[in-house]
C-alpha positions as CSV (number, residue, x, y, z in Angstrom):
1,X,-15.4,-36.7,29.1
2,X,-16.3,-37.2,25.4
3,X,-14.6,-34.3,23.7
4,X,-11.0,-34.3,22.2
5,X,-7.9,-33.3,24.1
6,X,-7.1,-29.7,23.3
7,X,-4.6,-26.9,23.8
8,X,-4.8,-23.2,23.5
9,X,-1.8,-21.3,22.0
10,X,-2.4,-17.7,23.0
11,X,-0.6,-14.5,22.3
12,X,-0.9,-12.6,25.6
13,X,-0.1,-9.3,23.9
14,X,-3.4,-9.5,21.9
15,X,-5.6,-10.2,25.0
16,X,-6.9,-7.5,27.3
17,X,-7.9,-9.9,30.2
18,X,-6.1,-13.2,29.9
19,X,-7.6,-14.6,33.1
20,X,-11.1,-13.9,31.8
21,X,-10.2,-15.5,28.5
22,X,-9.0,-18.7,30.2
23,X,-12.1,-18.8,32.4
24,X,-14.5,-18.4,29.4
25,X,-12.7,-21.1,27.3
26,X,-12.5,-23.6,30.2
27,X,-16.1,-23.2,31.2
28,X,-17.4,-23.5,27.6
29,X,-15.4,-26.6,26.8
30,X,-15.9,-28.4,30.0
31,X,-19.6,-27.6,29.9
32,X,-19.6,-29.3,26.5
33,X,-18.0,-32.4,28.0
34,X,-14.4,-31.7,26.8
35,X,-11.4,-32.2,29.0
36,X,-9.9,-28.9,30.3
37,X,-7.5,-27.5,27.7
38,X,-3.8,-26.8,28.3
39,X,-2.8,-23.1,27.8
40,X,0.5,-22.3,26.1
41,X,1.6,-18.6,25.8
42,X,3.6,-17.3,22.8
43,X,6.8,-15.4,23.4
44,X,8.7,-12.7,21.4
45,X,11.0,-15.5,20.3
46,X,8.3,-18.0,19.4
47,X,5.1,-16.8,17.8
48,X,3.4,-20.2,18.5
49,X,5.0,-22.9,16.4
50,X,7.0,-24.4,19.2
51,X,4.0,-24.2,21.6
52,X,1.8,-26.0,19.0
53,X,4.4,-28.7,18.4
54,X,4.6,-29.3,22.1
55,X,0.8,-29.6,22.3
56,X,0.9,-32.2,19.6
57,X,3.7,-34.1,21.3
58,X,1.6,-34.0,24.5
59,X,-1.3,-35.7,22.8
60,X,-3.6,-32.7,21.8
61,X,-6.1,-33.6,19.1
62,X,-7.1,-30.0,18.5
63,X,-5.2,-26.8,19.0
64,X,-6.8,-23.4,19.3
65,X,-4.8,-20.5,17.8
66,X,-5.7,-17.3,19.8
67,X,-3.9,-14.2,18.6
68,X,-3.4,-12.2,15.4
69,X,-2.4,-13.5,12.0
70,X,1.1,-14.3,13.1
71,X,-0.1,-16.6,15.8
72,X,-2.4,-18.4,13.4
73,X,0.4,-18.8,10.8
74,X,2.8,-20.2,13.4
75,X,0.2,-22.7,14.7
76,X,-0.8,-23.9,11.2
77,X,2.9,-24.4,10.3
78,X,3.2,-26.8,13.3
79,X,-0.1,-28.6,12.4
80,X,0.3,-28.9,8.6
81,X,0.4,-32.5,7.5
82,X,-0.9,-33.9,10.8
83,X,-4.3,-35.2,11.9
84,X,-4.5,-32.6,14.6
85,X,-7.2,-30.0,14.0
86,X,-6.8,-26.2,14.3
87,X,-9.4,-23.8,15.5
88,X,-9.1,-20.0,15.2
89,X,-10.1,-17.9,18.3
90,X,-10.4,-14.3,17.2
91,X,-7.9,-11.8,18.6
92,X,-5.7,-9.0,17.1
93,X,-6.9,-7.0,14.1
94,X,-6.2,-9.1,11.0
95,X,-7.6,-12.6,11.3
96,X,-7.4,-13.1,7.5
97,X,-8.2,-16.8,7.7
98,X,-11.4,-16.2,9.6
99,X,-12.5,-13.5,7.2
100,X,-11.8,-15.7,4.1
101,X,-13.5,-18.8,5.3
102,X,-16.5,-17.3,7.1
103,X,-15.3,-18.4,10.6
104,X,-16.7,-16.8,13.7
105,X,-15.4,-13.4,14.7
106,X,-16.3,-13.7,18.4
107,X,-15.0,-16.1,21.1
108,X,-18.3,-17.8,21.9
109,X,-19.0,-18.4,18.2
110,X,-15.5,-19.8,17.5
111,X,-15.7,-22.2,20.5
112,X,-19.1,-23.4,19.3
113,X,-17.7,-24.1,15.8
114,X,-15.0,-26.3,17.4
115,X,-17.5,-28.1,19.7
116,X,-20.0,-28.8,16.8
117,X,-17.3,-30.8,15.1
118,X,-17.2,-29.3,11.5
119,X,-13.8,-30.1,10.0
120,X,-12.4,-29.5,6.6
121,X,-9.0,-30.1,5.0
122,X,-7.6,-27.1,3.2
123,X,-4.4,-26.5,1.3
124,X,-1.5,-24.5,2.7
125,X,1.2,-22.6,0.9
126,X,4.9,-23.1,1.9
127,X,7.6,-20.5,1.8
128,X,11.0,-21.6,3.2
129,X,10.1,-23.3,6.5
130,X,6.8,-21.5,7.1
131,X,3.3,-22.3,6.0
132,X,0.4,-20.0,5.2
133,X,-3.3,-20.5,4.6
134,X,-4.3,-17.1,3.1
135,X,-1.6,-15.5,0.9
136,X,2.0,-14.6,0.4
137,X,3.1,-11.3,-1.0
138,X,6.1,-9.5,-2.2
139,X,6.2,-5.7,-2.8
140,X,3.5,-3.2,-2.0
141,X,1.3,-5.3,0.2
142,X,4.2,-6.0,2.5
143,X,5.2,-2.4,2.4
144,X,1.7,-1.4,3.5
145,X,1.9,-3.8,6.4
146,X,5.3,-2.4,7.4
147,X,4.0,1.2,7.3
148,X,0.9,0.4,9.5
149,X,1.5,1.0,13.2
150,X,0.3,-1.4,15.9
151,X,-1.2,1.6,17.7
152,X,-3.3,2.5,14.6
153,X,-4.5,-1.2,14.2
154,X,-5.6,-1.3,17.9
155,X,-7.5,2.0,17.6
156,X,-9.2,1.6,14.2
157,X,-8.7,-2.0,13.2
158,X,-8.4,-2.9,9.5
159,X,-8.9,0.7,8.4
160,X,-5.4,1.3,9.6
161,X,-4.1,-0.5,6.6
162,X,-5.5,2.2,4.3
163,X,-3.2,4.8,5.9
164,X,-0.2,2.4,5.6
165,X,-1.0,1.8,2.0
166,X,-1.3,5.5,1.1
167,X,2.2,6.1,2.5
168,X,3.6,3.6,0.0
169,X,1.2,4.2,-3.0
170,X,3.7,5.9,-5.3
171,X,6.9,4.0,-4.5
172,X,8.7,2.8,-7.6
173,X,7.8,-0.6,-9.1
174,X,9.8,-3.8,-8.8
175,X,11.6,-5.6,-11.6
176,X,10.8,-9.3,-11.3
177,X,11.0,-12.6,-13.0
178,X,8.1,-15.0,-12.3
179,X,8.2,-18.7,-13.0
180,X,5.1,-20.8,-12.7
181,X,5.4,-24.6,-12.4
182,X,8.9,-24.5,-13.9
183,X,7.6,-22.9,-17.2
184,X,9.1,-20.0,-19.1
185,X,9.9,-16.9,-17.1
186,X,7.6,-13.9,-17.2
187,X,9.4,-10.5,-16.8
188,X,7.3,-7.8,-15.2
189,X,7.6,-4.5,-13.5
190,X,4.8,-4.8,-10.8
191,X,4.1,-3.0,-7.6
192,X,3.3,-6.3,-5.9
193,X,2.9,-10.0,-6.6
194,X,0.5,-11.9,-4.5
195,X,0.2,-15.7,-4.3
196,X,-3.2,-16.6,-2.8
197,X,-4.7,-19.7,-1.4
198,X,-7.9,-17.8,-0.8
199,X,-9.1,-14.5,-2.2
200,X,-9.5,-11.7,0.4
201,X,-6.9,-9.1,1.4
202,X,-6.8,-7.0,4.5
203,X,-10.0,-5.0,4.9
204,X,-12.1,-7.6,3.3
205,X,-11.1,-6.7,-0.3
206,X,-11.6,-9.7,-2.6
207,X,-8.7,-9.8,-5.0
208,X,-8.7,-13.4,-6.4
209,X,-12.2,-14.5,-7.4
210,X,-11.1,-18.0,-8.5
211,X,-9.0,-18.8,-5.5
212,X,-10.2,-21.9,-3.6
213,X,-8.6,-23.2,-0.4
214,X,-8.9,-26.9,-1.4
215,X,-8.2,-27.1,-5.1
216,X,-4.5,-28.1,-4.8
217,X,-3.4,-24.9,-6.5
218,X,-2.3,-21.3,-5.8
219,X,-3.6,-18.2,-7.5
220,X,-1.2,-15.5,-8.5
221,X,-2.0,-11.8,-9.0
222,X,0.6,-9.5,-10.6
223,X,-0.4,-5.8,-10.0
224,X,1.3,-3.1,-12.2
225,X,-0.2,0.3,-11.4
226,X,2.2,3.2,-12.1
227,X,0.2,6.3,-11.3
228,X,-2.9,7.4,-9.5
229,X,-5.2,6.7,-12.5
230,X,-3.9,3.2,-12.7
231,X,-4.5,2.6,-9.0
232,X,-8.1,4.0,-9.3
233,X,-8.8,1.8,-12.3
234,X,-7.4,-1.2,-10.6
235,X,-9.3,-0.6,-7.4
236,X,-12.5,0.1,-9.2
237,X,-12.1,-3.1,-11.2
238,X,-11.5,-5.1,-8.0
239,X,-14.4,-3.6,-6.1
240,X,-16.7,-4.2,-9.1
241,X,-15.3,-7.7,-9.4
242,X,-14.7,-7.3,-13.1
243,X,-13.7,-10.3,-15.1
244,X,-10.7,-8.4,-16.4
245,X,-9.2,-5.9,-13.9
246,X,-7.0,-3.2,-15.4
247,X,-3.3,-3.4,-14.4
248,X,-3.7,-6.9,-13.0
249,X,-2.8,-10.3,-14.4
250,X,-3.8,-13.5,-12.8
251,X,-2.5,-17.1,-13.0
252,X,-2.8,-20.4,-11.3
253,X,0.0,-22.8,-10.4
254,X,1.3,-25.3,-7.9
255,X,4.8,-23.8,-7.7
256,X,5.6,-20.1,-8.0
257,X,9.0,-18.5,-8.0
258,X,9.4,-14.7,-7.8
259,X,12.8,-13.2,-8.2
260,X,13.5,-9.4,-8.0
261,X,16.7,-7.5,-8.9
262,X,16.6,-5.8,-5.4
263,X,15.7,-7.0,-1.9
264,X,11.9,-6.5,-1.3
265,X,9.6,-6.7,1.7
266,X,7.7,-9.9,2.0
267,X,4.7,-11.1,4.0
268,X,2.8,-14.3,4.8
269,X,-0.8,-14.1,5.9
270,X,-0.5,-10.5,6.9
271,X,2.6,-11.0,8.9
272,X,6.0,-9.6,7.8
273,X,8.9,-12.0,7.2
274,X,12.5,-11.2,6.4
275,X,12.9,-9.2,3.2
276,X,14.5,-11.0,0.3
277,X,15.2,-11.0,-3.5
278,X,13.3,-14.3,-4.0
279,X,10.1,-15.8,-2.9
280,X,9.6,-19.5,-3.7
281,X,6.1,-20.7,-2.9
282,X,4.6,-24.2,-3.3
283,X,1.2,-25.7,-2.4
284,X,0.8,-28.5,0.1
285,X,-2.6,-29.9,-0.8
286,X,-5.2,-30.5,2.0
287,X,-2.5,-30.4,4.6
288,X,-4.4,-28.6,7.3
289,X,-7.4,-30.0,9.2
290,X,-9.4,-26.9,10.1
291,X,-12.5,-26.3,12.3
292,X,-15.2,-24.8,10.2
293,X,-19.0,-24.2,10.6
294,X,-20.8,-27.5,10.0
295,X,-23.8,-27.2,7.7
296,X,-26.3,-29.9,8.4
297,X,-26.4,-30.7,4.6
298,X,-22.7,-31.4,4.3
299,X,-21.7,-34.8,5.7
300,X,-18.1,-34.3,4.5
301,X,-17.6,-31.9,7.4
302,X,-18.5,-34.4,10.0
303,X,-15.8,-35.2,12.5
304,X,-15.6,-38.3,14.6
305,X,-13.7,-37.3,17.7
306,X,-13.6,-40.8,19.0
307,X,-12.1,-42.2,15.8
308,X,-9.4,-39.5,15.9
309,X,-8.5,-40.4,19.5
310,X,-8.3,-44.1,18.6
311,X,-5.9,-43.3,15.8
312,X,-3.8,-41.2,18.1
313,X,-3.6,-44.0,20.6
């Protein structure tokens, strides 16, 4: 066997036929000369962080995250700041990381990406004890997620978020104080504040054109629409990718602190976390080793599985 030792952290609630999934993964990996992976199922109490930590402790050199955005976030939290690679196997409806980084959206393609050995280190954001790779949000974006039913997501996919957003479109704005890298506070009345490591939201909407997953910084969008016309102008500006979008300010920082006068809904990578008055976010540069498509012209994405195994030993 020449491939790396691996584990699959899978959310069984997102998989229609778990036995078939296991069979497909095992046959593909062993056919490529990899050892048979270990399978670890998530639970309602643990979305995948504990399972990924156990996989690392057992000697895994690569961990597959197979589930929705919550599973991916839990696994990357466990793998951040390690030399263990993460690969995303599509499941669920969001898969924001896959959408932002051009990862495969089918099982066969995602397995092939891991087998081909393309690896790239990307930044992660940190909120409390959780890491995220895509974006954190406080306000409307989290309200939209909360208002979108699991049934609707299963039936119509990302379009379900539109219905959730419409339910919350005209809720009152927040009153917040935003501090970037310890600088002077900015007082705003936004509908939402989004801190992004990459630029795309649910539904493929690109909000932050300057966001890059490996620049050691986070990009911040402060959205302040107050009526239908504001929303239309903002949406049109985002869709047209205008340099200056109406009702939106953007910033860049390594540390972001958002404080509201009331408890607000919050989300990380499309997954709701506990509401709160404050969201403190900081970047952890190039903390995650991620499996990505490997262009032949980019030697920086090369991955030496043998060298990684030797370091682990």
